[in-house]
N, C-alpha and C positions, 0 to 999 in steps of 0.2 A: 924380388914383391910387387905382386901385379893391381893393377890401376884399379881404381871404383868408380863404375860409368854403374851409369843408369841399369844397365842390362844385368851385373850386380846385381842390384841394390835390390830392385822392384821383390825375384825373385823371395830376397832373404825377409825385404816386407810385411812379403806372402805370408810365409812361416812362420813369425812372430805374433801374425793376426790370428794364425790360425791357433794355436798357442795359448797363444789367450780364450780364444773362446771357450775353448775346447779348457781353462782351468778356469772360468766360466760355471761353464755345465758344473763338471766335479765338483764346483767347491759351493754351490747356486745356495745350500741349507747352508751351512756356515756364514756367506757373507751375507743371509738376510736378516738370523739371527746377530749379525757386529753389525749391519746396518741401523738397527733397530736400536738397540741396544746404545746405541750414538747420537739418535733421535731420541733419547727416552729424557736429556739434556734440554733445556728449555736456552742455554745461549749456544751449546755447538749449533744444533737445528739450526738457528736462526743464521749465527753465520754460513753454515754449508748451503744454504737458502740463498743466503743474498752473496756467497760467492759462485754460484754456478751459474756455466757460462764462459760467455769471455773475463778477461780481463778487469777485477775492480780496483778504484784506487781505495788506497786505507782508510782515508778522512770519511768516503760514503759509506764505503762497509761499514764503519762504527755504526754512522748517523743511523744508517739503518737496524741495526740492530740493537744503539741502544731505546731507538724505537720500536721495534717490536719485543723488547724484553721488561723492557722500563728497569738496568743495570747499569751499572755505574761504566764508563772506560777503561778499568783499573780492572775489570772483573772481567769486561769483553775481550784484554787486550794476553789475560790468564789464558782463558779457556784457546783465543787464536795461537797463542806461542804449544801451549798442549797438542793440537792439531795441524801444528807443523811438525813437531817431535816425530808423531804418530803417521806422519809420510798425507794425512786424509784431505789437508789444504796450498796448498802451492805460494811461494810470495817470488816477487819479482823488485827490483826497485831497491831504492831506500831512502829513505831523511822523505820528504814531503812528494816524490814519486815515487811511495810504497804503492803495488798490487800485490794482492792475491784472487785467487780462485779456488776453487775445487780441484781436487786430483783425479785420477780415475778409480784411485784405488778400490771404491768403495759405490 
């Protein structure tokens, strides 16, 4: 078995990037429809906005979404779990160190 080296990884990353670009182009209309449908829900849209960019502590994300929507934390948690299940939100850590950010799916 051959060793993994930067010389072997870089072309693979390049190919994966190229495939990603091709899929985004080919699926652009479907992705636009999916994005619009997802953002129709006020809580989902607020979660995705709050979680965009770098990792955000759960408590901070909850405060932002609660402030933006006026919804209770239990409702926000339900939406977070649904977004996690669908792959639109990523989670790392646990308990008081839980953090979220949006995924690159949409």
